[in-house]
C-alpha positions in Angstrom: 6.1 10.3 -29.5 5.4 8.8 -26.1 2.1 9.1 -24.3 -1.1 9.1 -26.3 -4.2 11.3 -25.7 -6.2 9.7 -22.8 -9.4 11.5 -23.7 -11.9 10.2 -26.2 -10.4 11.8 -29.2 -10.3 10.3 -32.7 -7.6 7.6 -33.1 -6.6 6.2 -36.4 -5.0 2.7 -36.3 -4.6 -0.3 -38.6 -7.7 -2.6 -38.2 -5.4 -5.7 -38.5 -3.4 -4.5 -35.5 -6.3 -4.4 -33.1 -6.3 -7.2 -30.5 -9.8 -6.3 -29.4 -12.6 -4.1 -30.7 -12.5 -1.2 -28.3 -11.1 2.3 -28.0 -8.2 1.3 -25.8 -7.1 -1.4 -28.2 -7.0 1.3 -30.9 -4.8 3.5 -28.7 -2.5 0.5 -28.0 -2.3 -0.2 -31.7 -1.5 3.4 -32.5 1.3 3.4 -29.9 2.9 0.4 -31.5 2.7 2.0 -34.9 4.4 5.2 -33.6 7.2 3.1 -32.0 8.1 0.4 -34.6 11.4 -0.2 -32.9 9.8 -1.2 -29.6 9.3 -4.9 -28.9 6.7 -6.8 -26.7 7.8 -7.1 -23.1 7.1 -10.8 -23.4 10.2 -11.1 -25.6 12.3 -10.4 -22.6 10.3 -11.9 -19.7 8.8 -15.2 -18.6 5.7 -16.0 -16.5 6.6 -17.7 -13.2 3.9 -19.7 -11.5 4.8 -22.1 -8.8 2.0 -23.0 -6.4 2.5 -23.7 -2.8 0.0 -25.3 -0.4 0.6 -23.8 3.1 -2.1 -26.2 4.5 0.5 -29.0 4.3 2.4 -27.2 7.2 -0.5 -26.1 9.3 1.5 -24.7 12.2 4.0 -22.8 10.2 3.7 -19.0 10.0 3.9 -18.1 6.3 5.2 -14.7 5.1 2.6 -13.2 2.7 3.7 -10.4 0.4 1.5 -7.7 -1.2 2.0 -4.9 -3.7 0.9 -1.3 -3.8 1.3 1.7 -6.1 3.5 3.6 -3.6 5.8 1.0 -2.0 5.8 -1.8 -4.5 6.2 -5.2 -3.0 6.0 -5.3 0.8 5.6 -7.9 3.6 1.8 -7.8 4.2 1.4 -10.4 7.1 2.3 -13.7 8.5 -0.4 -16.4 8.5 -0.6 -20.0 9.9 -0.8 -22.7 7.3 -4.1 -23.9 8.9 -5.7 -20.5 8.1 -5.3 -20.8 4.3 -8.1 -22.0 2.1 -6.2 -22.3 -1.2 -2.7 -22.6 -2.7 -0.6 -19.5 -3.0 2.2 -18.5 -5.4 5.9 -18.7 -4.6 8.0 -15.6 -5.1 11.8 -15.1 -5.1 14.2 -12.3 -5.4 14.0 -10.3 -8.7 10.7 -11.8 -9.5 7.9 -9.2 -10.4 4.3 -9.4 -9.6 1.2 -7.2 -9.9 -2.4 -6.9 -8.7 -4.4 -7.6 -11.9 -7.2 -5.2 -10.9 -5.0 -2.3 -9.8 -1.9 -2.5 -12.0 -3.2 0.5 -14.0 -2.6 2.7 -10.9 0.9 1.3 -10.3 0.3 -1.8 -8.1 3.2 -3.8 -9.5 6.7 -4.2 -8.3 9.9 -6.1 -7.9 10.6 -8.7 -5.2 13.7 -7.8 -3.1 15.5 -10.2 -0.8 12.8 -12.4 0.7 12.8 -15.7 2.7 12.7 -19.0 0.8 9.1 -19.6 1.9 7.8 -16.2 0.7 4.4 -16.3 -1.0 1.8 -14.0 -2.5 -1.9 -14.2 -3.5 -2.9 -16.7 -6.1 -4.7 -13.9 -7.9 -1.5 -11.9 -8.4 0.4 -12.3 -11.7 4.1 -13.4 -11.2 6.8 -13.0 -13.8 10.6 -12.4 -14.2 12.8 -10.7 -16.8 15.3 -12.6 -18.9 19.1 -12.0 -18.6 19.0 -9.3 -21.4 16.7 -7.2 -19.2 18.1 -6.0 -15.8 15.7 -6.4 -12.9 16.8 -2.9 -11.7 16.0 -1.4 -15.1 12.7 -3.3 -15.3 11.8 -1.9 -11.9 12.1 1.7 -13.3 10.5 0.8 -16.6 7.2 -0.4 -15.1 6.7 2.8 -13.1 7.1 5.2 -16.1 4.0 7.1 -17.2 4.0 5.7 -20.7 4.1 2.1 -19.4 1.2 2.7 -16.9 -0.7 4.3 -19.8 -0.1 1.2 -21.9 -1.3 -1.0 -19.0 -4.6 0.9 -19.1 -4.8 0.2 -22.8 -4.1 -3.5 -22.4 -6.4 -4.4 -19.6 -9.3 -6.7 -20.5 -12.8 -7.4 -19.1 -16.1 -5.7 -18.5 -17.0 -3.7 -15.4 -13.8 -4.7 -13.5 -11.0 -4.8 -16.0 -7.8 -6.9 -15.3 -4.3 -7.1 -16.6 -3.2 -10.7 -16.8 0.4 -11.6 -17.5 -0.4 -12.3 -21.1 -1.8 -8.8 -21.5 1.3 -7.3 -19.8 3.6 -9.1 -22.2 1.8 -7.5 -25.2 3.0 -4.0 -24.2 5.7 -2.7 -26.6 8.8 -1.3 -24.8 12.3 -0.1 -25.7 15.0 -2.4 -24.5 18.3 -0.5 -24.6 21.7 -2.3 -24.4 22.8 -3.4 -21.0 25.4 -0.5 -20.6 22.6 2.0 -21.2 20.3 0.2 -18.8 23.0 0.4 -16.1 23.4 4.2 -16.7 19.7 4.8 -16.3 19.7 2.8 -13.1 22.6 4.8 -11.7 20.8 8.1 -12.6 17.7 7.0 -10.7 19.6 5.7 -7.7 21.0 9.2 -6.9 17.5 10.6 -6.4 16.4 7.7 -4.3 19.2 8.1 -1.7 17.6 11.3 -0.3 14.2 9.8 -0.1 15.7 6.7 1.7 17.4 9.0 4.2 14.1 10.8 4.9 12.3 7.5 5.4 15.0 6.4 7.8 14.5 9.7 9.8 10.7 8.9 10.1 11.4 5.4 11.3 13.8 6.7 13.9 11.1 9.2 15.1 8.5 6.4 15.4 11.0 4.4 17.4 11.6 7.4 19.7 7.9 7.7 20.4 7.6 4.0 21.0 10.4 4.1 23.6 8.8 7.1 25.3 5.4 5.3 25.6 7.0 2.1 27.0 8.7 4.2 29.7 5.3 5.6 30.8 3.9 2.1 31.0 4.2 -0.5 33.8 4.7 -4.1 32.7 4.5 -3.5 29.0 7.3 -6.0 28.2 5.8 -8.6 30.6 2.4 -8.3 29.0 3.6 -8.4 25.4 6.4 -11.0 25.7 5.8 -13.1 28.8 4.0 -16.4 28.6 2.6 -15.9 32.1 0.8 -12.7 33.3 -1.9 -11.7 35.7 -5.1 -10.0 34.7 -8.3 -8.8 36.6 -11.0 -11.3 35.6 -13.7 -8.5 35.7 -11.7 -6.5 33.1 -11.6 -9.3 30.6 -14.0 -8.8 27.7 -13.7 -12.4 26.3 -11.9 -15.6 27.3 -8.7 -15.7 25.2 -5.1 -14.9 25.6 -5.2 -11.6 23.8 -8.2 -10.3 25.8 -6.2 -11.4 28.9 -3.3 -9.4 27.8 -5.5 -6.3 27.3 -7.0 -6.8 30.8 -3.5 -7.3 32.3 -2.4 -4.0 30.6 -5.3 -2.2 32.2 -4.7 -3.8 35.6 -1.1 -2.7 35.6 -1.9 0.8 34.5 -5.3 1.7 36.1 -4.8 5.5 35.6 -4.4 5.3 31.8 -7.0 7.1 29.7 -9.5 5.5 27.4 -9.0 6.4 23.7 -12.7 6.5 23.1 -13.1 9.4 25.5 -11.1 11.5 23.1 -12.4 10.3 19.8 -15.8 9.7 18.0 -16.8 7.4 15.2 -17.7 9.0 11.8 -20.4 7.2 10.1 -21.6 9.7 7.4 -22.1 7.9 4.1 -22.7 9.0 0.5 -24.6 7.3 -2.3 -22.3 7.8 -5.3 -24.7 6.3 -7.8 -26.9 9.4 -7.3 -24.2 11.3 -9.2 -23.5 8.6 -11.9 -21.1 10.5 -14.1 -18.9 11.9 -11.3 -15.6 10.3 -10.7 -15.3 9.7 -7.0 -11.9 9.6 -5.3 -11.7 6.4 -3.2 -9.0 6.2 -0.5 -7.4 3.1 0.8 -5.0 2.2 3.6 -2.1 -0.1 4.0 0.8 -0.7 6.4 3.4 1.0 4.2 2.1 4.4 3.3 -0.9 4.7 5.5 -3.8 6.4 3.7 -3.6 6.9 -0.1 -5.7 7.6 -3.1 -6.5 4.2 -4.4 -8.7 4.8 -7.5 -11.3 7.1 -9.2 -14.6 5.4 -9.9 -17.7 6.6 -11.7 -20.8 6.9 -9.5 -22.8 4.5 -11.7 -20.3 1.7 -10.9 -21.1 1.7 -7.2 -23.6 -0.7 -5.6 -23.3 0.3 -1.9 -23.0 3.5 0.1 -19.4 4.6 0.9 -18.1 6.5 4.0 -17.2 10.2 3.8 -13.8 11.2 5.0 -12.1 14.6 5.6 -8.7 16.0 6.5 -7.4 14.8 9.9 -10.0 12.0 10.1 -8.5 8.6 10.8 -9.6 5.2 9.4 -8.4 1.6 9.5 -8.9 -1.7 7.8 -10.6 -3.8 10.6 -8.9 -7.0 9.5 -5.4 -5.6 9.1 -5.1 -2.8 11.6 -2.9 -5.0 13.8 -0.2 -5.0 11.1 -0.4 -1.2 10.6 -3.2 -0.6 8.1 -4.4 2.6 9.7 -3.6 6.2 9.4 -4.6 9.9 9.3 -6.4 11.4 6.3 -4.3 14.0 4.5 -5.6 17.0 2.5 -8.4 15.4 0.3 -11.1 16.6 -2.0 -14.6 17.4 -0.5 -16.0 14.3 -2.2 -13.4 11.9 -0.8 -14.7 8.5 0.3 -13.5 5.2 1.5 -14.8 1.6 1.8 -17.9 1.0 3.9 -16.0 -1.7 5.7 -13.3 0.6 7.0 -13.7 2.1 10.5 -13.6 6.0 10.4 -13.1 8.2 13.4 -11.7 11.5 14.5 -10.3 13.3 17.6 -12.5 15.5 19.8 -9.9 17.1 22.0 -7.1 16.0 24.3 -4.7 14.9 21.5 -3.0 16.6 18.5 -3.7 14.8 15.2 0.0 14.8 14.3 0.9 13.1 17.6 -1.8 10.4 17.2 -0.8 9.9 13.5 2.8 9.2 14.7 1.6 7.0 17.5 -0.4 4.8 15.1 2.9 3.7 13.5 4.5 2.5 16.8 4.9 -1.1 17.8 3.4 0.0 21.1 0.1 1.0 19.6 0.0 -2.0 17.2 0.4 -4.3 20.2 -2.6 -2.7 21.9 -4.6 -3.0 18.7 -3.7 -6.7 18.6 -4.9 -7.2 22.2 -8.2 -5.6 21.5 -9.2 -7.4 18.3 -12.3 -9.6 18.4 -13.6 -12.6 16.5 -12.6 -16.1 15.7 -10.4 -17.2 12.8 -10.3 -13.8 11.2 -10.2 -11.2 14.0 -11.3 -7.6 13.5 -10.8 -4.2 15.1 -14.0 -2.3 15.0 -14.2 1.3 16.3 -15.8 0.1 19.5 -12.8 -2.1 20.2 -10.3 0.7 19.3 -12.1 3.0 21.7 -11.2 0.6 24.6 -7.5 1.1 24.1 -5.8 2.7 27.1 -3.0 5.2 26.7 -0.8 7.2 29.1 -1.6 10.8 29.6 0.6 12.8 27.2 1.3 16.4 28.1 0.8 19.2 25.5 4.6 19.8 25.6 5.4 16.2 24.7 2.7 16.1 22.0 3.9 19.4 20.4 7.5 18.2 20.4 6.7 15.0 18.5 4.2 16.7 16.2 6.8 19.3 15.2 9.4 16.6 14.5 6.8 14.7 12.5 6.0 17.7 10.3 9.7 18.4 9.7 10.3 14.8 8.5 7.2 14.9 6.3 8.5 18.2 4.7 11.8 16.4 4.1 9.9 13.5 2.5 7.9 15.9 0.3 11.0 17.7 -1.0 12.6 14.3 -1.7 9.5 13.2 -3.6 9.6 16.4 -5.7 13.2 15.6 -6.7 12.2 12.1 -7.5 9.4 13.3 -9.8 11.8 15.5 -11.7 14.3 12.6 -12.0 11.4 10.3 -13.2 10.7 12.7 -16.1 14.4 12.6 -17.1 14.5 8.8 -16.8 11.4 8.4 -19.1 13.1 10.6 -21.7 16.2 8.4 -21.5 14.1 5.2 -21.9 12.2 6.7 -24.8 15.4 7.9 -26.4 14.5 11.6 -26.3 17.2 12.6 -23.9 20.8 12.8 -25.3 23.0 10.0 -23.9 25.7 12.6 -22.8 23.1 14.0 -20.4 23.4 10.9 -18.3 
């Protein structure tokens, strides 16, 4: 018992148990029949919807939280109340929420310690477990393979299927006694410690590079923090404070090199609908994990060309690059693509890919991105703007040093992830009751 076949194989289920007339509903019904002792998640959780209107405090910077399949819930951005066009949902510690269109790939998570004014998109589904269900255990439960498989079965809709909270609450789950829940949480925590240590090492390395870059730069603190600064009028691309800061940065560092002289834009596109039955791997980017595999989509479901990407390309979200939504492409399939809105580019000499990949994560580089964005209410960073960023010359020796350190940390993270994957299998066996209790 556990996972059911995901391919289109014959499934026998009671007609009366089908919530909807489709294949996935039949699989969901069969799963429930195979696990008669499981109960709907809704028996142990409640929907939580409290709407907040940030427009009532137009000058306040509101913390907006998102959710991804790798990092769970994360701080996405801060936005002034005047820039909102609708109400948002309040979130609190130990609430859970998910993206209804991407929950099947794991975009759901637990809210940690957040400020009292924390909010998330009105589209996201917010809920919380009851006292009989530990939040720490729930956090593990929703990431198991069998649970994600059941999310796939319970989504509703046509072309773009969604998982509303009502559908989520239909999923049958095992709810062990609280002492068993606590043992499972403890077993999982051991494996997480090593991954946490590896993440801390990466953060420390990014901080080291930031400090090195600041030392090579004249007036960086003044330009980024001071309310008064001087800029060359002729260097200003547009009349606003951020453009003034960019010009002041160039004025103070006239010998810095232009990033665009060492990069080139990649504009090759593909037309996925010309291969309608192929499942195309679509990659996304966020400020937590950089570039990641977002989804697989049949060619016939596309309605616009997408951009081709390859290993060691870079791309960023033009509206969110300033908060870190940019990164280097890892090893990807030959048919890997990304959104036509994203800005794709690559190096053409002068810099090592690993060095630039690390630099993209520094506060130093993100400040320069923020200076060079263009637009009105919703500013953007196009490739042409990115190309205007100026950087200090970085010797090969310095680049190799940081690149080697980055690779060492990434290896450490990979090994920690492998251990987490093994522990995840053990955890799922515990939850499903197929692993002896004495083993944990």
